[in-house]
C-alpha positions in Angstrom: 10.3 -14.2 11.6 6.7 -13.2 10.6 5.9 -14.9 7.3 4.3 -12.7 4.7 1.0 -13.9 3.3 2.0 -13.2 -0.4 5.1 -15.4 -0.2 3.3 -18.5 -1.3 1.7 -16.7 -4.2 5.0 -15.4 -5.3 6.6 -18.8 -5.1 3.7 -20.4 -7.1 4.5 -17.9 -9.9 8.1 -18.9 -10.3 9.7 -20.6 -13.3 6.7 -20.1 -15.5 8.4 -18.1 -18.1 7.6 -14.6 -16.7 9.2 -11.9 -14.7 7.9 -11.6 -11.2 7.5 -8.0 -10.0 7.0 -7.1 -6.3 5.9 -3.5 -5.6 5.9 -1.9 -2.2 7.0 1.2 -0.3 10.5 1.3 1.1 11.0 -0.6 4.4 7.8 -2.7 4.2 10.0 -5.9 3.9 10.5 -6.5 0.2 14.2 -7.4 0.7 13.4 -9.7 3.6 10.7 -11.4 1.6 12.9 -12.1 -1.5 15.8 -13.3 0.7 13.4 -15.7 2.4 12.4 -17.0 -1.0 16.0 -17.5 -2.2 16.8 -19.6 0.9 15.0 -22.4 -0.9 17.5 -22.1 -3.8 20.8 -21.8 -1.9 23.0 -23.2 -4.6 21.3 -21.6 -7.6 20.3 -18.0 -6.8 21.8 -14.5 -6.7 20.8 -11.2 -5.2 21.6 -7.7 -6.6 20.8 -4.5 -4.9 20.3 -1.6 -7.4 21.0 1.0 -4.8 24.6 0.0 -5.5 26.2 2.0 -8.3 28.2 -0.9 -9.8 25.1 -3.1 -10.0 23.2 -0.3 -11.8 26.1 0.2 -14.2 26.2 -3.6 -15.0 22.5 -3.8 -15.9 21.9 -0.4 -17.7 21.7 -0.6 -21.5 23.8 -3.7 -21.9 23.7 -6.5 -24.5 22.4 -10.0 -23.8 26.0 -11.2 -23.6 27.0 -8.6 -21.1 24.0 -9.2 -19.0 24.5 -13.0 -19.0 28.2 -12.5 -18.0 27.1 -10.3 -15.0 24.2 -12.5 -13.8 26.1 -15.8 -14.2 24.5 -19.2 -14.2 22.1 -18.7 -11.3 18.5 -19.8 -12.1 16.8 -17.4 -9.6 17.9 -13.8 -9.8 16.7 -11.0 -7.4 17.0 -7.5 -8.7 16.1 -5.3 -5.7 14.9 -1.7 -6.2 14.9 -2.2 -9.9 13.4 1.3 -10.6 17.0 2.6 -10.1 18.1 1.1 -13.4 17.7 3.2 -16.5 15.5 1.4 -19.1 15.0 -1.5 -16.8 12.1 -2.8 -18.9 14.4 -3.4 -21.9 16.9 -5.1 -19.7 14.3 -7.5 -18.2 12.9 -8.1 -21.7 16.3 -9.2 -22.9 16.6 -11.6 -20.0 13.2 -13.2 -20.4 13.5 -13.5 -24.2 17.1 -14.8 -24.3 17.3 -16.8 -21.0 13.9 -18.3 -20.4 15.3 -20.8 -17.9 16.3 -17.9 -15.6 13.7 -16.6 -13.2 13.9 -12.9 -12.3 12.2 -11.4 -9.3 12.4 -7.6 -9.5 11.2 -5.3 -6.7 10.4 -1.6 -6.8 9.4 1.0 -4.2 7.8 3.3 -6.8 5.0 1.8 -8.9 5.0 5.0 -11.0 8.7 4.6 -12.1 9.0 0.9 -12.3 5.6 0.1 -13.9 6.0 2.9 -16.5 9.5 1.5 -17.4 8.3 -2.1 -17.8 4.7 -1.8 -19.1 5.5 -1.6 -22.8 8.6 -3.8 -23.1 7.2 -6.5 -20.8 3.5 -6.6 -21.9 2.2 -10.1 -21.1 5.6 -11.1 -19.6 5.0 -10.4 -15.9 3.3 -11.5 -12.7 2.8 -8.5 -10.4 2.4 -8.6 -6.6 2.1 -5.8 -4.0 3.7 -6.0 -0.5 2.4 -3.6 2.2 3.5 -3.2 5.8 2.5 -6.1 8.2 -1.2 -7.0 8.3 -3.1 -7.9 11.4 -3.5 -11.4 9.9 0.2 -11.8 9.6 0.8 -10.7 13.2 -1.8 -13.3 14.3 0.9 -16.0 13.5 3.0 -14.6 16.4 0.4 -13.4 18.9 -2.7 -15.0 20.5 -6.2 -13.6 19.9 -6.1 -12.0 23.4 -2.7 -10.5 22.7 -3.9 -9.2 19.3 -6.7 -7.3 21.0 -4.4 -5.8 23.5 -2.1 -4.7 20.7 -4.8 -3.0 18.6 -4.4 0.5 20.2 -0.6 0.4 19.9 -0.8 -0.7 16.2 -3.4 2.0 15.4 -1.0 4.7 16.8 2.4 3.4 15.7 1.3 1.5 12.5 2.5 -1.8 11.0 5.9 -1.2 9.4 8.2 -4.1 10.3 10.8 -1.9 11.9 8.2 -0.4 14.1 6.4 -3.6 15.1 9.6 -5.5 16.0 11.4 -2.7 17.8 9.0 -1.3 20.4 11.6 0.7 22.4 12.7 2.6 19.3 9.3 3.0 17.7 8.8 6.8 18.2 12.3 7.7 16.9 12.2 5.2 14.0 8.7 6.2 12.9 9.6 9.9 12.8 12.6 9.0 10.6 10.5 6.8 8.4 7.8 9.4 7.9 10.1 12.2 7.0 12.8 10.5 5.0 11.9 7.2 3.4 8.4 8.4 2.6 9.8 11.2 0.4 13.0 9.5 -0.9 11.6 8.1 -4.2 9.1 10.9 -4.7 11.7 13.7 -4.6 14.2 11.7 -6.5 12.1 10.5 -9.4 9.2 13.0 -9.7 11.3 16.2 -10.0 9.5 17.8 -7.0 11.6 20.8 -6.2 9.6 22.0 -3.2 9.4 19.3 -0.5 7.7 21.8 1.9 4.6 21.8 -0.3 4.6 18.0 -0.3 4.8 17.8 3.5 2.1 20.4 3.9 -0.2 18.5 1.6 0.5 15.2 3.5 -0.2 17.0 6.8 -3.5 18.4 5.4 -4.5 14.9 4.2 -3.6 13.4 7.5 -5.9 15.9 9.3 -8.8 15.2 7.0 -8.8 11.4 7.3 -12.4 10.1 7.3 -13.7 13.3 5.7 -14.5 14.1 2.1 -11.6 15.8 0.4 -11.8 18.7 -2.0 -8.8 19.4 -4.2 -9.8 23.0 -4.4 -9.8 23.4 -0.6 -6.5 21.5 -0.4 -4.9 23.8 -3.0 -6.0 26.8 -1.0 -4.6 25.4 2.2 -1.3 24.4 0.8 -0.8 27.4 -1.5 -0.7 25.7 -4.9 -3.1 25.2 -7.7 -5.6 22.4 -8.0 -3.7 20.6 -10.8 -0.6 20.5 -8.6 -2.6 18.9 -5.8 -4.1 16.3 -8.1 -0.6 15.5 -9.5 0.9 15.2 -6.0 -2.0 13.0 -4.8 -1.4 10.7 -7.7 2.3 10.5 -7.0 1.7 9.8 -3.3 -0.6 7.0 -4.3 2.0 5.5 -6.6 4.5 5.7 -3.8 2.2 3.6 -1.6 1.7 6.3 1.0 -2.0 7.1 0.5 -5.0 5.6 -1.3 -8.3 7.0 -2.4 -11.9 5.9 -1.9 -14.4 7.3 -4.4 -18.1 7.7 -3.6 -20.4 4.8 -4.6 -23.4 5.8 -6.7 -25.9 4.1 -8.8 -27.2 7.5 -10.0 -29.6 8.3 -7.1 -30.2 12.0 -7.3 -28.9 12.8 -3.8 -25.8 10.6 -3.7 -22.4 12.2 -3.6 -20.5 11.7 -6.9 -17.5 14.0 -7.0 -15.6 14.2 -3.7 -13.3 11.5 -2.5 -11.8 10.2 0.8 -8.1 9.8 1.2 -6.5 7.4 3.7 -3.0 6.3 4.6 -1.7 2.8 4.0 -0.1 3.1 7.4 -1.6 5.0 10.3 1.7 5.3 12.1 3.0 7.3 9.2 -0.1 9.4 9.3 0.2 10.1 13.0 3.9 10.9 12.7 3.2 13.5 10.0 0.9 15.4 12.4 3.2 14.8 15.3 0.6 13.0 17.4 1.6 9.6 18.8 -0.5 10.0 21.9 -2.5 7.0 23.2 -6.1 6.7 22.3 -7.4 8.1 25.6 -5.6 11.4 24.8 -6.8 11.7 21.2 -9.8 13.5 19.6 -9.4 11.5 16.3 -10.0 8.0 17.5 -13.0 7.4 15.2 -11.2 8.6 12.1 -8.1 6.7 13.1 -10.0 3.4 13.5 -11.8 4.0 10.2 -8.4 4.5 8.4 -6.8 1.5 10.2 -9.6 -0.9 9.4 -10.0 0.1 5.7 -6.2 -0.2 5.2 -6.2 -3.6 6.8 -9.1 -4.6 4.6 -7.2 -3.6 1.5 -4.2 -5.6 2.6 -6.3 -8.7 3.2 -7.9 -8.4 -0.3 -4.5 -7.9 -1.9 -2.8 -10.7 0.1 -5.4 -13.2 -0.8 -5.8 -12.0 -4.4 -9.5 -11.2 -4.0 -10.8 -8.9 -6.7 -13.1 -6.3 -5.0 -13.5 -2.6 -5.2 -13.9 -0.3 -2.2 -16.0 2.9 -1.9 -17.7 5.1 0.7 -21.4 6.1 0.5 -22.9 9.4 1.5 -25.9 11.5 0.5 -26.3 15.3 0.3 -28.2 15.0 3.6 -25.1 13.4 5.2 -26.5 9.9 5.5 -23.5 7.7 5.2 -21.8 4.3 5.4 -18.1 4.3 6.0 -17.1 1.5 3.6 -18.8 -0.3 0.7 -17.3 -3.1 -1.2 -18.3 -4.3 -4.7 -17.3 -7.9 -5.3 -18.6 -9.4 -8.5 -21.7 -7.3 -8.4 -22.5 -8.0 -4.7 -22.5 -4.8 -2.6 -21.6 -5.2 1.1 -21.5 -2.3 3.6 -19.5 -1.8 6.8 -19.8 0.9 9.4 -16.6 1.2 11.4 -16.9 2.3 15.0 -14.2 1.9 17.7 -16.8 1.6 20.5 -19.9 -0.5 20.6 -22.0 2.1 19.0 -25.4 1.2 17.7 -25.9 1.8 14.0 -29.0 2.2 12.0 -28.8 1.6 8.3 -30.0 4.7 6.4 -33.4 4.0 5.0 -32.6 5.5 1.6 -29.7 3.0 1.3 -31.8 0.0 2.3 -34.4 0.9 -0.3 -32.0 1.5 -3.1 -29.8 -1.5 -2.4 -32.2 -3.9 -0.8 -29.9 -6.9 -1.5 -27.0 -5.5 0.3 -26.0 -6.4 3.9 -24.5 -3.8 6.2 -22.4 -4.7 9.3 -21.1 -2.8 12.2 -17.4 -3.4 12.7 -15.9 -2.5 16.1 -13.0 -3.7 18.2 -14.9 -6.7 19.4 -15.6 -8.2 15.9 -12.9 -6.7 13.7 -11.4 -10.1 12.9 -14.2 -11.0 10.5 -13.5 -7.8 8.5 -9.7 -8.2 8.2 -8.9 -11.9 8.4 
C-alpha cells in the first residue's frame, strides 16, 4: 500500500462539524483512500457507492427521516461518486444541519458537477481536498532514491495512475483503456457533449502542443469548431482533472506575453496514450516537452498535497526569451527552467533586470527532487 499524502490532512478535518469533499479524476485512488480512512472506524462507519442505482434512489430528494433511516447510526459515512446524486448539495445540507454528530466524506470525479451542486447549499460547511494520481514523493515511500531515478523514464512515459504504477505488465493495455474511456466518462455523461470525436481531436491537439503557447483560434481551426466551443471544452477538461492551464506572468513590461496560455496534462501517461506514443525516451522527439509537463504536474501535486498556496505561470517575451515555470508564493517570485539533460541555462537579462529579487534554478534529472519533494 502506498499511503497518500493528503490522508492525514483529511483525517485532521474529520468531526469538526463540516462535510469533507474529496475531488479527483476517476481511478486516481479516491475509493482506496476513503476505505483506508474508514479502517480506523471499523465499528462505526459505512460506505455507499453512488454508481449503484439503489444508493442513488435512497439519497435523492429525501426527507431527513428517510435519509437517517438509510444511513443508520454510523458516525462516519462515505458517499463515493456523489456527483451521481441529483441535488446532492441539498442532501448533504440536510445531513450536516440535522445530524451534526455524523461525519460525511463525499468524493466526486467531476469538480464541475459536484462543486456546482454543493456550492450554494453548503456555503461555509465544507472542507475540500483534491486527490491526483500518485506523486513522485508518494512513490519514494516504496522505492529508494536510486530506484526512483531509474523509474523516472518509465513514469514519464506511462504516467502515475495507481493501476499503471502497480501493474507494470499490463500498463500499455490499461493506459489505453484509461485514456479512452475513463477520461471521457463523466464529461460525456454530464456535459451533454454529443460529439466525442471533437473532444478527442481537441485532446490530441493539446497533447501535441504541450510546452508551447496555445491559441484557441488555432485549435478551433485544427479541430473544426468555433473558438467558444474550444474554450468551453478546455474548461470542462480542466474540471474533469485531465488538463490544467498556465497563464503568462506579466508585471506589464511592454514586451511580455499577456494573452496566450500553455496547457499541460495532469498525467503524462494519459497524454502519451492519446497520441499513441508510448515509446521509450531514446525513440522520442518530445523528451523536452514531456519532462516539462511531468515536472510541472508533479510540482502542482506537491503544492496541493502539502496545502501550499502558490500560483504557477510561465514567462516569455515577444523576442522568445523564456522561463518554463514561475511561481508566485506570497509575493515572492521563483523561476525554474526544466531540462531533461544537464543543459546550461542563462537567465534572460530582461528578466533579471525586471525581477531582480527573483531566483531562477535549472531543474534536470539530477536535482529534480528539490523541485517536487
